[in-house]
C-alpha positions as CSV (number, residue, x, y, z in Angstrom):
1,M,22.1,-5.5,117.5
2,S,25.5,-6.2,119.2
3,L,26.6,-4.6,122.4
4,D,30.2,-4.5,121.4
5,R,31.9,-1.1,121.3
6,I,33.1,0.0,117.8
7,P,36.4,1.9,117.9
8,M,36.6,4.9,115.6
9,T,38.3,8.2,115.4
10,R,36.4,11.5,115.8
11,E,36.7,12.0,112.0
12,G,35.1,8.7,111.3
13,Y,32.3,9.4,113.8
14,E,31.6,12.7,112.2
15,K,31.5,11.2,108.8
16,L,29.0,8.6,109.8
17,R,27.0,11.3,111.6
18,A,26.9,13.4,108.5
19,E,25.8,10.4,106.4
20,L,23.0,9.7,108.9
21,D,21.9,13.3,108.8
22,H,21.8,13.3,105.0
23,L,19.7,10.1,104.9
24,E,17.3,11.3,107.5
25,N,16.8,14.9,106.4
26,V,17.3,14.7,102.6
27,Q,16.9,11.3,101.1
28,M,14.1,10.0,103.3
29,P,11.8,13.1,102.9
30,E,12.4,12.8,99.1
31,V,11.3,9.1,99.2
32,R,8.2,10.0,101.3
33,Q,7.3,12.6,98.7
34,R,7.7,10.0,95.9
35,I,5.4,7.6,97.8
36,A,2.8,10.3,98.4
37,T,2.9,11.3,94.7
38,A,2.6,7.7,93.5
39,R,-0.2,7.0,96.0
40,A,-2.2,9.9,94.6
41,L,-2.2,8.2,91.2
42,G,-4.7,5.6,92.5
43,D,-4.6,1.8,92.3
44,L,-1.5,0.8,94.3
45,R,-1.6,-2.9,93.3
46,E,-0.1,-2.1,89.8
47,N,1.7,1.1,90.6
48,A,5.4,0.4,89.9
49,D,6.5,3.9,91.1
50,Y,4.8,3.3,94.5
51,H,6.3,-0.2,94.9
52,A,9.8,1.1,93.9
53,A,9.6,4.0,96.3
54,R,8.4,1.8,99.2
55,E,11.3,-0.6,98.5
56,L,13.7,2.3,98.5
57,Q,12.2,3.5,101.8
58,G,12.9,0.1,103.4
59,I,16.5,0.1,102.2
60,L,17.1,3.6,103.5
61,Q,15.5,2.8,106.8
62,A,17.7,-0.2,107.2
63,K,20.8,1.9,106.5
64,I,19.6,4.5,108.9
65,N,19.1,1.9,111.6
66,D,22.6,0.5,110.9
67,L,24.2,3.9,111.2
68,R,22.3,4.7,114.4
69,D,23.5,1.4,115.9
70,K,27.2,2.1,114.9
71,L,27.0,5.6,116.3
72,A,25.4,4.4,119.5
73,R,28.2,1.9,120.0
74,A,31.0,4.2,119.0
75,D,34.1,4.3,121.1
76,I,36.0,7.4,120.1
77,V,39.7,6.6,120.2
78,D,42.3,9.4,120.8
79,K,45.4,8.5,118.7
80,N,47.6,10.1,121.4
81,D,46.5,7.5,123.9
82,L,47.4,4.4,121.8
83,P,50.3,2.2,122.9
84,Q,53.4,2.3,120.8
85,G,55.3,-0.7,119.4
86,E,52.3,-3.0,118.7
87,V,49.6,-3.2,116.1
88,V,46.5,-1.4,117.4
89,F,43.5,0.5,116.1
90,G,44.7,3.4,114.0
91,A,48.1,1.9,113.2
92,R,49.7,1.8,109.8
93,V,51.4,-1.6,109.4
94,R,54.0,-2.6,106.8
95,F,54.4,-6.3,106.5
96,R,56.0,-9.0,104.3
97,N,54.3,-12.2,103.2
98,V,56.6,-14.9,104.4
99,D,55.7,-17.3,101.6
100,T,55.9,-14.9,98.7
101,G,58.3,-12.2,99.9
102,Q,55.8,-9.5,98.8
103,E,55.6,-6.4,101.0
104,D,52.5,-4.4,101.6
105,F,50.9,-2.2,104.1
106,V,47.5,-1.5,105.7
107,H,46.1,1.3,107.8
108,I,43.6,-0.1,110.4
109,V,40.6,2.2,110.7
110,G,37.1,2.3,112.0
111,P,33.7,2.5,110.3
112,G,33.3,5.5,108.0
113,E,37.1,5.7,107.3
114,E,37.6,2.5,105.3
115,D,38.9,2.9,101.8
116,Y,40.2,-0.3,100.3
117,D,41.8,1.5,97.4
118,Q,44.0,3.3,99.9
119,N,44.6,0.2,102.0
120,K,42.5,1.5,104.9
121,I,40.9,-1.6,106.3
122,L,38.3,-2.0,109.0
123,V,39.5,-3.0,112.5
124,T,36.9,-5.8,112.4
125,S,38.3,-7.4,109.1
126,P,40.0,-10.8,109.4
127,L,43.3,-9.2,108.3
128,A,43.2,-6.5,110.9
129,Q,42.1,-8.9,113.6
130,G,45.1,-11.2,112.8
131,L,47.5,-8.3,113.0
132,L,46.2,-6.7,116.2
133,G,48.6,-7.1,119.2
134,K,51.6,-8.1,117.0
135,K,55.0,-6.4,117.3
136,V,57.7,-5.7,114.8
137,G,59.4,-9.0,113.9
138,E,56.5,-11.2,114.9
139,I,54.6,-13.3,112.4
140,A,50.8,-13.1,112.1
141,E,49.1,-16.2,110.8
142,I,45.8,-15.3,109.3
143,R,43.4,-17.9,107.9
144,V,41.8,-16.7,104.7
145,P,39.6,-18.6,102.2
146,A,42.6,-19.4,100.0
147,G,44.5,-20.9,103.0
148,L,46.9,-19.5,105.6
149,R,48.7,-16.2,105.2
150,R,51.9,-15.7,107.2
151,L,52.8,-12.0,107.5
152,E,55.9,-10.7,109.2
153,I,55.5,-7.3,110.8
154,L,58.1,-4.9,109.4
155,E,57.0,-1.5,110.7
156,I,54.2,0.0,112.8
157,T,53.4,3.7,112.9
158,I,50.6,5.7,114.4
159,P,49.9,8.5,111.9
């Protein structure tokens, strides 16, 4: 478990909280019932339903623990308090790849709000980390598995 704070909006926090509540109060009781039902059938050594339910219980518990950790380390960010003119958590950043000329944008968000189809990337991602602190006109150099990406910051907005 890391002691680092995790920036997130109130909406992202509430989304994670709702997911945790669903896991703890809906899915986990259902799995416990499946385990009890399978256990009642007798010999557990060769009971596939029992072993599948126990495995699912472990997966759910790991997810519950992860969500509890994220929520405990949450640092709720008020968008009104964010500095203007530089890439920060919550910013929408339009940039141009210096090498290819291709333009793109990302919205830097916290856990629970990421949606890669909508270009909403986690603040902890390598791309977001490389953009943080940059201003319009600056070039962010970001090392990725395919090499070095050089991105010129074209526009920064806080939606």
